[in-house]
N, C-alpha and C positions, 0 to 999 in steps of 0.2 A: 362953515359949510363950504366956503369957497376953496379951502385948502385940503379938503378930504380927498384922499386917493382912492380910486375905485379898485376893487379887487379884480384882477384879470386872471382868466383861466390859463393854466400852464400844463403842458403835457411833455412826456419823454418818449421819443421815438427814434427810429433808425432811418438814416438817409439812404434812399434807394435810387435816386437820380440827382445828378448835379451838372447837367449838360448846358443849361441856359445861364446867361449872365445874371448875377445877383438873385437867383432863384434856385431853390432845392426842393426836392419832393421827399417828404417824410412820411413813413408808414408807422402807424400806431396800432399795436396788436392788443387785443383784450379777449376775455372770455365772457360769454353771456349764457344764461340758461334759456333753453328753448321753452316757449310758453306751453306747448301741449305735451311734449315728450319728456320734459324736465332734464334733458341731457345738456351738458355744458358744451358749447360750440365756440371755436375760435372765430373772431371777426377782425378784419383789418380795415382801417380807414386811412386814406392818404390825404395829405394836405400839401398845397403849394406854400412855401415859406420864403419870406424875404431874408436874404443873407447879404447884407451890404458890403461886408468885408471879404466875402468869398473865401472863407477859411475852411468851410465844410467840404468833405469828400464822401464818396460812396462808402458806406459801412460804418460811418461815425454814429455814435449815439448822442443825440442833442436834446436840449430842453428848449421848447418853443413856447411863446407866450402870445396871447391874443392881442391884437392892436387894431387901430383904425384901418380901413381898407387901403392898401397900397396900390392895388390894381383890381381888375374885375374879379380875379380868383384868389388873390393873395390877401389874407386877413390875419396872418400869423408872422411872427418875426423870431429869429434865433436869439436866444439869450445867452446860452453857454454850450460848449462842447463837453458833455459828461465823460465820454470815452472815445478816444481817437481810434480809427481803424488801424490795423497792424499790417496793411499791405504797403509794400515799398515799390514805387513806380521807378523804373529805370529809364 
């Protein structure tokens, strides 16, 4: 029982901001059905994510995983970059 690994939630989202040190903002988009009108509606949720290596840039698609709280608002950490952005900064 001591060596059991807990399952952690992981999500895939797009980086929408990377302006602060070791922190990125990731937006996760999904569709949900409206309870009364039964129409499908897009919903976005944004998370502050810990990026210790600072490899993520705006536009990247990343996989994030739940972790212990790093700060007041950061409880997610970057696990991998699924797809890099194709913007070239000069």
